[in-house]
C-alpha positions as CSV (number, residue, x, y, z in Angstrom):
1,M,36.0,-60.8,57.4
2,S,34.2,-63.4,59.6
3,L,30.5,-64.2,59.2
4,E,29.4,-62.5,62.3
5,D,31.3,-59.3,61.4
6,R,29.2,-58.8,58.3
7,K,26.4,-56.3,58.9
8,Y,23.6,-58.4,57.4
9,M,24.6,-61.4,59.6
10,R,24.3,-59.6,63.0
11,E,21.3,-60.8,64.8
12,S,20.3,-57.3,65.8
13,E,20.4,-56.1,62.2
14,L,18.0,-58.7,60.8
15,R,14.7,-57.4,59.7
16,E,11.9,-59.8,58.9
17,P,8.9,-58.7,56.8
18,A,6.5,-56.7,58.9
19,P,3.6,-58.7,60.3
20,F,0.8,-58.5,57.9
21,R,-1.9,-56.0,58.8
22,L,-4.7,-55.5,56.3
23,P,-5.6,-51.9,57.3
24,G,-3.3,-49.3,55.8
25,T,-1.9,-51.5,53.1
26,A,-2.6,-51.3,49.4
27,L,-4.3,-54.7,49.6
28,G,-6.5,-53.5,52.4
29,W,-7.5,-50.3,50.5
30,L,-8.2,-52.3,47.3
31,M,-10.5,-54.7,49.2
32,L,-12.2,-51.9,51.0
33,V,-13.0,-50.1,47.7
34,N,-14.5,-53.2,46.3
35,V,-16.7,-53.6,49.4
36,V,-17.8,-49.9,49.4
37,V,-18.7,-50.0,45.7
38,F,-20.7,-53.1,46.3
39,V,-22.6,-51.6,49.2
40,L,-23.4,-48.4,47.3
41,Q,-24.6,-50.3,44.3
42,H,-26.4,-53.4,45.6
43,V,-27.4,-52.2,49.1
44,C,-28.0,-48.5,48.7
45,G,-29.2,-48.8,45.1
46,L,-26.9,-46.1,43.8
47,F,-24.9,-46.0,40.6
48,L,-27.0,-48.4,38.7
49,T,-28.2,-48.2,35.1
50,D,-31.9,-48.2,34.4
51,P,-33.1,-51.6,33.2
52,G,-34.0,-51.5,29.5
53,A,-36.8,-53.4,27.7
54,G,-36.7,-57.0,28.7
55,D,-34.1,-56.5,31.5
56,Y,-35.1,-57.9,34.8
57,R,-32.7,-55.9,37.0
58,P,-30.4,-52.9,36.9
59,V,-26.8,-53.2,35.8
60,P,-24.1,-51.7,38.0
61,L,-22.3,-48.8,36.5
62,G,-18.5,-49.0,36.0
63,G,-18.4,-52.2,34.0
64,F,-16.5,-52.4,30.7
65,S,-18.2,-52.5,27.3
66,V,-16.2,-52.0,24.1
67,Q,-19.1,-50.2,22.5
68,E,-19.5,-47.8,25.4
69,F,-15.8,-47.2,25.7
70,R,-15.6,-46.4,22.0
71,E,-18.8,-44.4,21.6
72,G,-19.4,-43.0,25.1
73,D,-19.4,-39.3,25.4
74,T,-18.4,-39.1,29.1
75,W,-15.0,-39.2,30.8
76,W,-16.4,-42.0,32.9
77,A,-16.5,-44.3,29.9
78,R,-12.7,-43.9,29.4
79,L,-12.0,-45.1,32.9
80,T,-14.0,-48.3,32.7
81,P,-10.9,-50.5,32.0
82,F,-10.0,-49.7,35.6
83,T,-13.3,-49.3,37.2
84,Y,-14.7,-52.7,36.0
85,Q,-12.2,-54.3,38.4
86,F,-14.1,-52.9,41.4
87,V,-17.7,-53.7,40.3
88,H,-19.4,-57.0,41.0
89,E,-22.6,-58.7,39.9
90,G,-23.6,-60.1,43.3
91,F,-22.4,-61.0,46.8
92,A,-21.0,-64.4,45.8
93,H,-19.0,-62.8,43.0
94,L,-17.6,-60.3,45.4
95,F,-16.9,-62.8,48.2
96,F,-14.9,-65.3,46.2
97,N,-12.9,-62.7,44.4
98,L,-11.9,-61.0,47.7
99,F,-11.3,-64.3,49.4
100,F,-8.7,-65.3,46.9
101,I,-7.2,-61.8,46.8
102,W,-6.8,-61.9,50.6
103,L,-5.6,-65.6,50.6
104,A,-2.6,-64.9,48.4
105,G,-2.3,-61.2,48.8
106,R,-1.7,-61.3,52.5
107,V,1.6,-63.1,51.8
108,L,2.7,-61.1,48.8
109,Q,1.9,-57.7,50.4
110,Q,4.7,-58.3,53.0
111,F,7.3,-58.6,50.3
112,L,6.0,-56.4,47.4
113,G,5.0,-53.3,49.3
114,N,2.1,-51.0,48.4
115,R,3.2,-49.8,44.9
116,A,4.0,-53.2,43.5
117,M,0.8,-54.6,44.9
118,L,-1.3,-51.9,43.3
119,L,0.6,-52.5,40.0
120,L,-0.1,-56.2,40.2
121,Y,-3.8,-55.8,40.9
122,L,-4.5,-53.2,38.2
123,G,-2.1,-54.8,35.7
124,S,-3.7,-58.2,36.0
125,G,-7.1,-56.7,35.4
126,L,-6.0,-54.7,32.4
127,F,-4.1,-57.7,30.9
128,G,-7.1,-59.8,31.4
129,L,-9.3,-57.3,29.6
130,A,-6.9,-57.1,26.7
131,L,-6.9,-60.8,26.2
132,H,-10.7,-60.9,26.4
133,F,-10.9,-58.3,23.8
134,V,-8.6,-60.1,21.4
135,A,-10.2,-63.5,21.9
136,R,-13.9,-62.6,22.2
137,E,-14.6,-59.1,21.0
138,L,-12.2,-58.7,18.1
139,P,-13.6,-61.7,16.1
140,I,-17.1,-60.1,16.4
141,M,-15.8,-56.8,15.2
142,L,-14.1,-58.5,12.2
143,R,-17.3,-60.3,11.2
144,D,-19.7,-57.4,11.6
145,D,-18.4,-53.9,12.4
146,S,-22.0,-52.8,13.2
147,A,-21.9,-55.2,16.1
148,F,-18.6,-53.8,17.4
149,G,-17.9,-55.0,20.9
150,G,-20.8,-57.4,20.9
151,A,-23.0,-57.3,24.0
152,S,-20.5,-58.3,26.7
153,Y,-20.3,-56.2,29.8
154,L,-17.4,-57.1,32.1
155,V,-17.4,-56.6,35.8
156,G,-15.4,-58.1,38.6
157,A,-11.9,-58.4,40.1
158,S,-11.4,-62.0,39.1
159,G,-8.6,-61.2,36.7
160,S,-6.8,-59.4,39.5
161,A,-7.4,-62.2,41.9
162,V,-6.0,-64.8,39.6
163,G,-3.0,-62.6,38.8
164,I,-2.2,-62.3,42.5
165,V,-2.4,-66.0,43.1
166,V,-0.2,-66.9,40.1
167,A,2.4,-64.2,41.1
168,L,2.6,-65.7,44.5
169,A,3.0,-69.2,43.0
170,L,6.1,-67.9,41.0
171,F,7.5,-66.0,44.0
172,R,6.8,-68.4,46.9
173,P,5.4,-71.6,45.3
174,Y,5.2,-73.6,48.5
175,A,3.6,-71.0,50.7
176,D,0.7,-72.7,52.6
177,L,-2.4,-70.6,51.9
178,F,-4.5,-72.5,54.4
179,E,-2.2,-71.7,57.3
180,P,-4.7,-69.2,58.9
181,F,-7.2,-72.0,59.1
182,H,-5.1,-74.8,60.5
183,S,-6.7,-74.6,63.9
184,V,-10.1,-75.6,62.4
185,L,-9.1,-77.1,59.0
186,P,-5.8,-79.1,59.1
187,L,-5.3,-79.0,55.4
188,R,-2.4,-77.6,53.2
189,L,-2.8,-75.8,50.0
190,S,0.3,-74.5,48.3
191,A,0.2,-71.4,46.1
192,R,1.6,-73.5,43.2
193,N,-1.2,-76.1,43.4
194,L,-3.9,-73.4,43.6
195,A,-2.5,-71.5,40.6
196,L,-2.2,-74.7,38.6
197,G,-5.7,-75.7,39.5
198,I,-7.1,-72.3,38.4
199,I,-5.2,-72.4,35.1
200,L,-6.3,-75.9,34.3
201,V,-10.0,-75.2,35.1
202,T,-9.9,-72.0,33.1
203,G,-8.3,-73.7,30.2
204,G,-10.9,-76.4,30.3
205,F,-13.8,-74.0,30.2
206,I,-12.3,-72.1,27.3
207,L,-11.9,-75.4,25.4
208,V,-15.5,-76.4,26.1
209,D,-16.9,-73.0,25.1
210,W,-14.8,-73.2,21.9
211,L,-16.2,-76.6,21.0
212,R,-19.8,-75.4,21.8
213,G,-19.2,-72.4,19.5
214,L,-18.3,-74.7,16.7
215,G,-21.7,-76.3,17.1
216,G,-23.4,-72.9,17.1
217,R,-24.2,-73.0,20.8
218,S,-23.7,-70.3,23.4
219,P,-21.0,-70.6,26.1
220,L,-21.6,-72.9,29.0
221,M,-21.6,-70.1,31.5
222,P,-21.6,-66.3,31.3
223,V,-18.1,-66.0,32.6
224,A,-15.2,-64.2,30.9
225,H,-12.6,-67.0,31.2
226,H,-10.1,-65.1,29.0
227,V,-10.0,-62.4,31.7
228,H,-8.8,-65.1,34.1
229,L,-6.3,-66.4,31.7
230,G,-5.0,-62.9,31.0
231,G,-4.7,-62.1,34.7
232,A,-2.8,-65.3,35.2
233,S,-0.4,-64.4,32.4
234,F,0.4,-61.0,33.9
235,G,0.7,-62.5,37.3
236,A,3.2,-65.1,36.0
237,L,5.3,-62.4,34.3
238,F,5.2,-60.2,37.3
239,G,6.2,-63.0,39.7
240,W,9.0,-64.2,37.4
241,L,10.4,-60.7,37.1
242,F,10.1,-59.9,40.7
243,R,11.8,-63.2,41.7
244,K,14.6,-62.6,39.2
245,W,15.1,-59.0,40.3
246,E,14.4,-59.6,44.0
247,P,17.0,-57.5,46.0
248,A,20.0,-59.5,47.1
249,Q,19.6,-58.1,50.6
250,L,16.2,-59.8,51.0
251,R,17.8,-63.1,50.1
252,K,20.6,-62.4,52.6
253,Q,18.1,-61.7,55.3
254,S,16.2,-64.9,54.5
255,I,19.3,-67.0,54.8
256,A,20.4,-65.2,57.9
257,R,17.0,-65.7,59.6
258,A,17.2,-69.4,58.9
259,T,20.6,-69.9,60.3
260,T,19.8,-67.6,63.3
261,E,16.8,-69.8,64.0
262,S,19.3,-72.8,64.1
263,R,21.5,-71.0,66.7
264,H,18.4,-70.0,68.7
265,K,17.0,-73.6,68.8
266,T,20.4,-74.9,69.9
267,R,20.5,-72.5,72.9
268,V,16.8,-73.2,73.8
269,G,17.5,-77.0,73.6
270,A,20.5,-76.7,75.9
271,V,18.6,-74.6,78.5
272,G,15.4,-76.6,78.4
273,G,17.1,-79.9,78.8
274,E,16.1,-81.2,75.4
275,S,18.6,-82.6,72.9
276,P,20.0,-79.5,71.2
277,L,20.1,-79.3,67.4
278,P,23.6,-79.9,66.1
279,P,25.2,-76.5,65.8
280,I,26.2,-75.2,62.4
281,S,29.5,-73.5,62.4
282,I,31.8,-72.3,59.7
283,D,34.7,-73.7,61.7
284,D,33.3,-77.2,61.5
285,E,36.0,-79.4,60.0
286,H,33.6,-81.2,57.6
287,L,32.0,-77.9,56.4
288,A,35.4,-76.1,56.1
289,A,36.7,-79.0,53.9
290,A,33.5,-78.9,51.7
291,V,33.8,-75.1,51.3
292,A,37.4,-75.4,50.3
293,E,36.5,-78.1,47.8
294,E,33.8,-75.9,46.2
295,E,36.1,-72.9,46.1
296,A,38.7,-74.9,44.2
297,A,36.0,-76.0,41.7
298,E,34.9,-73.9,38.8
299,P,33.4,-70.7,40.2
300,V,29.7,-70.2,40.2
301,E,28.0,-66.8,39.8
302,P,26.4,-65.8,43.2
303,G,23.0,-65.3,41.5
304,D,23.1,-68.7,39.9
305,F,24.1,-70.3,43.2
306,V,21.3,-68.6,45.1
307,R,18.6,-69.5,42.5
308,S,19.7,-73.1,42.0
309,R,20.7,-74.1,45.6
310,I,19.6,-71.6,48.2
311,D,16.0,-70.8,46.9
312,P,14.7,-74.4,47.2
313,I,16.1,-74.6,50.7
314,L,14.4,-71.4,51.8
315,D,11.2,-72.6,50.2
316,K,11.5,-75.8,52.2
317,I,12.0,-73.9,55.4
318,N,9.0,-71.8,54.6
319,D,6.9,-74.9,53.9
320,H,8.1,-77.4,56.5
321,G,10.3,-75.5,59.0
322,Y,14.1,-75.5,59.6
323,D,14.0,-78.9,61.3
324,S,13.1,-80.6,58.0
325,L,16.5,-79.8,56.4
326,S,19.1,-82.5,55.9
327,D,22.7,-82.0,57.0
328,E,23.7,-81.3,53.4
329,E,21.0,-78.7,53.0
330,K,22.2,-77.0,56.2
331,R,25.7,-77.0,54.9
332,I,24.6,-75.4,51.7
333,L,22.7,-72.8,53.6
334,E,25.8,-71.9,55.6
335,E,27.8,-71.7,52.4
336,G,25.2,-69.3,51.0
337,R,25.8,-67.1,54.1
338,R,29.5,-67.1,53.4
339,R,29.1,-66.3,49.7
340,L,26.6,-63.4,50.1
């Protein structure tokens, strides 16, 4: 069977990820819920706790407290491991969380779909909460059971935001997150670099707070850094699993889109009078000889071939465009089409 006879190689059969539209997606609804909750609590003054003695302002309901979760007599208290992910302390807290959720989520949503995006958001928040409990609350409980849970009150979607960023870094490490701003801000920021930066900063704050604790001092900032680290851990696991189990058809479509782009640019160059790109053809003598040589060598599992040779090329196309490929990389891409 020739390349063009295969269903997934027909140009009319190729399906690119749907253009990202925030309304109607899981990411859009999650962000909307965060905004609505914030408006109800901080603008309308609803769903706030009464300030106690010495408190200078009300506390938004829905945050997580170990003591309230353990001793609360309402069904609402049992839901706080989920609801705390939609409650924020102030506008800046809400803005930066939603900004990073949108920055990385707009790319992931196109590949994951609604269910997986919802799982990633909630799972990162829950994993972050679990790590915070083990690292911060459990030691307090072990020292003094009467102070079970301490006085911490968790709010915010930062664990979910970090999880989404790290998942994208594992799934599409070279995705340029600043692409929407290139017209006004010609800078590049890859998902991998952003994720590494967040993890390093978080780890630094955890180390500083630990050293301050040894000296009997309070943490540097009232921020639950372990929630961020837990969210990053879940995002890394999620991204790794999704990349490993990514449907083969999606990979086939990615390879087919790249080589179809090559054929399209060749036609456009010929019509427009510009020097066309060298056509890539399976009948090319050099390519045919190379393919025959690889087939005679020790066979390689298709999955290993895709992960080790095709994935880096697809990432390079995503990051720099098809024109950045060398002749050897184009040959490998064509070989990937043939194998899949």
